[in-house]
N, C-alpha and C positions, 0 to 999 in steps of 0.2 A: 428135862425129866430125868435123864441118867445121872446128872450131877447131884440132884436131890437124893437119889438112891445112895450115891457114894457118901454124901454127908451123913445120912441116917446110919449107914453102916459104920463109918469111921469116926463119927462124932465131930463136935465143934473144934477140938484142937487141930484136926486135919485142915479145916478151913483156914485157921490162922497160919498154918504152915504154907498153904498155897498162897495166901496173901503176902507173907514174908518173902517167899521165893520170887514172887512176881516183881518185887522191887528191883531185882537184878536181872529180870528177864531180857532186857535189851542190851545188857552189858556182856562183854567177853569175859571169859574166865580170868584172864590177866587183869582186866579192870576191876573185877570183883576182889581179887587178891590185893591189888593196890589200895582199894577202898578200905579193906580190913586192916592192912598194915598201917595205913595213914591214920586211921581212927585210933589205933593203939599208940602210935608214935607221937601224935599231937596231944601230949599229956595235959596241957591246959585247955584243950578243946576250943581254941580260938580260930580254928580253920586257917592257921598260919604256921607252917612247920619251919622252925628255925634250924640252923645248922646244929646247934647243941642237941635239939630233939632228934634230929636225923642221926647224930653220932651216938646217941645213948646206947650203951651196950645191950641192955635187956630188951628195950622197946623200940629202938631206932630203925632206920631204913638205910643200911650201909651203902647201897647203890646210889641212893639219893644224896647221901653225905659226900660220896666221892665225886659226884657230878653237880654239886650244889651251885657252884659259880656258873655253870652252863645253864642250869634251870632258872636261876634267879637273874634273868637277863636285865631286870630293872634295878638290880642292886638294892632291894628293899630290906634284905636281911632275913627274908622268909620266902617260902615257896607254898603254893596252893596245890590242892589235889588236882585241879585242872592243868596246872603247869607240869606236874609230874606225869600225868597221862599223855599230855602233848609231847613231852620228851620221849616217853616210851613208844609213841607212835613213829618216831623218826628212825 
């Protein structure tokens, strides 16, 4: 009942904000930042961050670039978001 009151007072855009923020509800602040930086750094949006993308001056992820060989343990030439988060957990 109370949530309906909030929606009526604040309007529909507020509901969208709640839904958007709930996508990150289970993630730590650090993981949210990694998500955002990865999305920008992966310039071709193929969910595979190459060393060149990680090294890019304006959009890259310098820490990932400097640790690229450690993260890319299978030597595929790219790293995934999950691999970056796993390395950050260590």
